[in-house]
C-alpha distance (Angstrom), angle and dihedral (degrees) to the residues before:
residue distance angle dihedral
M1 . . .
A2 3.79 . .
L3 3.78 139.3 .
P4 3.84 112.5 -89.1
F5 3.80 88.4 -126.5
S6 3.76 136.3 43.1
T7 3.76 121.6 -100.3
P8 2.94 141.2 -94.6
A9 3.73 87.4 53.9
L10 3.82 87.1 167.0
D11 3.78 133.4 36.8
P12 3.90 105.1 -88.0
Y13 3.77 95.1 -127.0
I14 3.78 93.3 42.7
S15 3.81 86.6 53.3
L16 3.83 88.6 56.3
G17 3.81 89.0 50.4
V18 3.81 91.0 51.5
A19 3.81 91.5 46.1
G20 3.83 88.4 50.7
F21 3.86 90.6 51.0
I22 3.78 91.6 49.1
A23 3.84 90.2 53.6
T24 3.85 97.4 40.6
S25 3.85 94.4 44.9
Y26 3.78 88.5 56.6
V27 3.80 92.2 55.9
G28 3.83 92.5 35.9
S29 3.73 89.4 55.7
L30 3.84 87.9 65.8
Y31 3.79 90.4 63.7
L32 3.76 101.0 32.8
F33 3.86 97.8 93.8
K34 3.78 132.2 42.7
S35 3.80 90.0 -121.7
T36 3.84 92.0 56.6
R37 3.80 99.1 44.3
L38 3.76 121.2 94.6
V39 3.76 116.2 -118.8
F40 3.79 122.6 -156.0
A41 3.75 128.5 -175.8
A42 3.88 123.4 -140.9
P43 3.76 111.1 -72.1
D44 3.81 120.1 -102.5
P45 3.86 107.8 -112.6
N46 3.76 90.2 -145.9
A47 3.90 93.0 54.8
S48 3.74 122.2 118.2
Q49 3.79 115.1 -87.1
G50 3.75 100.1 -101.7
E51 3.78 97.2 -66.5
Q52 3.78 94.7 113.5
E53 3.73 136.1 27.1
R54 3.84 106.6 -97.0
Q55 3.77 122.8 -126.2
R56 3.77 118.5 -86.4
Q57 3.79 111.5 -109.5
E58 3.83 126.8 -144.2
G59 3.82 114.3 -84.4
E60 3.82 94.3 24.4
Q61 3.79 124.2 125.5
W62 3.87 115.1 -149.4
R63 3.79 126.0 -175.2
N64 3.83 92.7 -110.3
D65 3.77 94.7 54.1
P66 3.82 107.1 116.2
K67 3.81 93.0 -129.4
V68 3.85 92.2 50.0
I69 3.80 88.9 47.3
R70 3.86 91.9 51.8
A71 3.82 92.5 45.3
R72 3.86 93.8 47.3
L73 3.89 93.3 46.5
T74 3.79 88.2 53.5
A75 3.82 90.7 50.3
V76 3.77 96.2 47.5
T77 3.76 92.0 45.1
L78 3.87 91.0 55.2
S79 3.87 87.4 44.5
T80 3.87 90.3 51.6
L81 3.80 92.8 48.3
L82 3.81 88.8 51.3
S83 3.78 90.6 50.7
C84 3.82 91.6 51.8
A85 3.84 89.8 47.6
I86 3.90 89.1 50.5
V87 3.89 88.5 54.8
G88 3.88 90.8 44.7
G89 3.79 91.1 50.6
L90 3.86 93.6 49.6
V91 3.89 90.6 47.3
W92 3.84 90.5 45.8
N93 3.77 90.8 55.6
A94 3.79 90.9 45.3
C95 3.79 89.6 52.3
K96 3.77 92.5 55.1
R97 3.78 89.2 -106.9
D98 3.77 94.9 -63.2
N99 3.82 98.3 156.3
E100 3.83 99.5 -160.8
L101 3.89 93.0 45.1
A102 3.80 91.2 44.9
F103 3.78 92.0 51.4
R104 3.84 94.5 51.0
T105 3.82 92.0 44.9
T106 3.79 92.0 49.4
L107 3.72 92.8 51.2
Q108 3.86 88.6 47.9
L109 3.85 92.1 52.1
L110 3.75 93.4 46.1
G111 3.75 90.3 56.2
F112 3.85 100.0 -104.2
G113 3.80 98.3 109.0
A114 3.76 103.3 71.6
D115 3.77 121.8 93.7
A116 3.78 115.2 -122.0
Q117 3.82 95.0 -119.3
T118 3.85 97.6 157.7
V119 3.83 139.6 19.4
L120 3.78 92.9 -147.9
P121 3.86 95.9 99.3
H122 3.81 88.3 53.6
L123 3.90 89.4 56.1
L124 3.81 96.4 53.9
T125 3.85 93.0 85.1
P126 3.82 96.1 47.5
L127 3.84 87.1 48.3
L128 3.76 89.9 53.4
F129 3.81 89.6 49.2
T130 3.83 94.6 51.8
G131 3.77 88.7 122.6
P132 3.87 97.6 50.3
L133 3.82 88.9 43.7
Y134 3.84 89.8 55.1
V135 3.78 89.7 48.5
A136 3.82 89.7 50.3
L137 3.82 87.8 54.5
L138 3.75 90.2 52.9
E139 3.81 89.7 47.2
Q140 3.85 90.2 54.7
S141 3.76 92.0 -120.4
L142 3.87 105.2 103.5
L143 3.83 106.5 72.8
P144 3.83 131.4 50.1
F145 3.85 93.4 -115.2
Q146 3.84 92.9 53.9
H147 3.73 116.2 100.0
K148 3.83 97.6 -127.5
W149 3.78 94.9 49.0
L150 3.75 110.3 124.7
G151 3.80 100.7 -171.8
L152 3.80 114.2 168.9
R153 3.76 91.2 -3.8
L154 3.85 86.3 80.8
F155 3.81 88.1 69.5
T156 3.78 103.3 36.9
N157 3.83 99.3 83.6
W158 3.74 132.0 59.8
H159 3.85 91.6 -106.9
G160 3.74 92.1 55.8
F161 3.76 93.7 40.1
R162 3.77 90.2 56.0
N163 3.80 96.4 43.9
Y164 3.73 101.0 41.2
I165 3.71 107.0 25.9
A166 3.87 120.7 15.5
G167 3.79 96.6 29.0
P168 3.83 96.7 52.9
V169 3.85 92.7 41.2
T170 3.84 94.6 52.0
E171 3.73 93.7 39.5
E172 3.77 96.2 48.7
L173 3.82 91.1 47.3
N174 3.78 92.7 46.3
F175 3.72 107.2 36.3
R176 3.82 100.1 26.8
A177 3.81 108.5 29.6
C178 3.86 102.6 29.5
V179 3.81 98.7 36.4
T180 3.82 92.1 45.3
A181 3.85 91.4 47.3
V182 3.77 92.2 50.5
V183 3.85 93.4 48.4
L184 3.77 89.1 49.7
L185 3.82 90.5 50.9
G186 3.73 88.4 54.7
G187 3.82 90.0 59.9
W188 3.79 95.8 -108.0
R189 3.77 116.5 150.8
G190 3.75 144.2 -176.9
G191 3.78 114.4 -1.7
A192 3.74 94.0 13.0
L193 3.83 89.9 61.2
V194 3.79 93.1 47.7
F195 3.77 98.4 43.5
I196 3.82 111.1 30.7
A197 3.78 97.7 68.1
P198 3.84 94.3 43.2
L199 3.86 90.2 50.5
S200 3.77 91.5 52.1
F201 3.81 88.4 47.5
G202 3.75 91.6 52.6
I203 3.79 94.5 44.8
A204 3.83 89.0 51.3
H205 3.79 89.7 65.8
L206 3.83 95.1 58.7
H207 3.73 90.8 85.5
H208 3.82 88.9 74.3
W209 3.81 86.9 75.3
W210 3.86 89.8 82.2
D211 3.79 93.6 48.9
I212 3.78 95.0 50.4
Y213 3.89 92.9 42.5
N214 3.81 90.4 55.1
R215 3.83 97.1 42.1
Y216 3.81 89.7 53.7
G217 3.75 97.7 51.0
R218 3.83 109.9 -88.8
N219 3.81 94.6 -97.1
S220 3.84 136.9 118.4
D221 3.86 91.8 -83.1
A222 3.78 89.4 49.6
V223 3.89 89.8 51.7
R224 3.80 89.6 51.5
R225 3.82 94.6 46.8
A226 3.81 93.8 45.3
T227 3.80 91.5 47.4
I228 3.75 97.1 48.3
T229 3.87 92.9 42.8
T230 3.76 92.5 47.1
L231 3.82 94.7 48.4
V232 3.76 92.3 48.0
Q233 3.76 90.1 49.0
F234 3.79 91.5 47.9
A235 3.79 91.1 52.2
Y236 3.82 95.4 44.2
T237 3.84 94.8 45.0
T238 3.90 90.8 47.0
L239 3.77 92.0 50.8
F240 3.77 92.2 44.7
G241 3.79 89.9 48.0
I242 3.79 91.1 54.2
F243 3.79 88.4 55.6
C244 3.86 93.4 45.6
T245 3.82 90.9 48.7
F246 3.76 88.8 49.7
L247 3.85 89.5 53.4
L248 3.80 90.3 49.2
L249 3.84 91.9 50.9
R250 3.73 93.8 44.1
T251 3.78 100.1 44.8
G252 3.83 100.8 28.0
S253 3.81 86.7 -134.7
V254 3.88 131.6 105.2
L255 3.78 90.0 -153.0
A256 3.82 97.2 80.8
P257 3.89 90.1 52.5
L258 3.74 89.6 45.9
T259 3.77 96.1 53.7
S260 3.76 89.1 44.5
H261 3.79 91.5 53.6
V262 3.76 94.6 47.8
F263 3.89 90.9 47.8
C264 3.83 90.9 49.5
N265 3.79 92.0 48.1
I266 3.74 90.5 53.0
M267 3.83 95.5 45.4
G268 3.67 96.8 44.4
L269 3.95 124.8 -159.9
P270 3.80 111.3 -27.3
S271 3.86 114.1 -112.0
P272 3.78 108.3 -174.5
G273 3.77 92.5 161.8
W274 3.82 92.6 57.7
A275 3.83 91.3 45.0
A276 3.85 90.1 50.1
Q277 3.74 91.8 52.3
K278 3.88 92.8 48.6
H279 3.80 92.1 47.2
P280 3.84 104.2 32.9
N281 3.76 93.7 164.0
L282 3.75 90.1 59.9
K283 3.76 96.9 40.0
A284 3.79 93.9 119.6
L285 3.75 94.7 48.8
I286 3.79 91.3 48.2
W287 3.84 93.2 53.8
L288 3.86 90.0 41.1
A289 3.77 90.9 55.1
H290 3.72 93.4 49.5
V291 3.83 91.9 47.8
A292 3.79 92.2 46.5
G293 3.75 91.1 52.5
I294 3.80 93.8 51.9
V295 3.79 91.9 46.7
G296 3.78 94.3 46.2
F297 3.80 90.0 47.9
G298 3.78 90.0 52.8
L299 3.82 94.5 48.0
L300 3.83 96.0 46.7
L301 3.81 101.8 33.9
W302 3.81 93.2 100.0
P303 3.78 103.0 35.0
W304 3.84 93.2 44.9
S305 3.90 90.7 49.8
E306 3.76 94.6 46.0
P307 3.87 105.0 155.3
T308 3.74 117.2 -102.9
T309 3.66 121.1 -152.8
G310 3.84 91.0 -80.0
G311 3.79 89.4 43.6
R312 3.82 92.2 58.1
Y313 3.72 88.4 54.6
Y314 3.88 88.0 66.7
W315 3.81 101.2 24.7
N316 3.79 93.0 61.2
F317 3.76 88.7 68.7
S318 3.82 97.6 53.2
């Protein structure tokens, strides 16, 4: 399959500007309204030096407050719809304003046009997380009959709805599908397709520095904690974004990146060292499970993401 128009359909550097706007407008929407902005009171001079999160004071708005979550989800949903509309408008113009052709092509570029012919791409992230899954089994939180298993309770509060449903959906549509589509329309190929969207995704997480700095007391220890946490988050989300963009390009579907995003959010950052300390008798097995997951992921990354018909539509440009 091929695009119904030649590329670049947009000046390459203008496409980068549009991609930048799509990324920044998502983050900007979090601060656009009073109801979405975080509000912090002056720090207590007697508070602990950044070792523990301080107590929330009256009148403050923190990111995990239900009303803030609801307001922010509304904002990013509108921002994501705007991003999809921008992609649709660019495609519509490139399709000589043929409405039906533009609609089909937009869906294809956003990752909704490929048939789900296999579940294998969706299993790559669980394979990579073989070690953390084994740790979850040891911690009695992996299976339904284990006493720490949360199941649907993960999704039945505003915090869980944001982290495991609305957040991944809007972020994958915005930072993965829309940014990648715009970069492709600008004629960029290869590494640009794989790396631009993930970089914007990683940068979009840097604003968490301000939240962490305030919650831990606005002191030197809070600066250190916020800086380290944010840099780790930037690196992790950028690397994760590269993988998810790879999945989008290979499969032609946004669903595989989405399920990977949800899974990673549920599992969190792997911590084999902590697990080995907590279960010293199983230390070797814990490390073996982590290594086996990484090796298996490396061996099966390409065969399990073999392009389907829809995937070839995208992969031909990479």
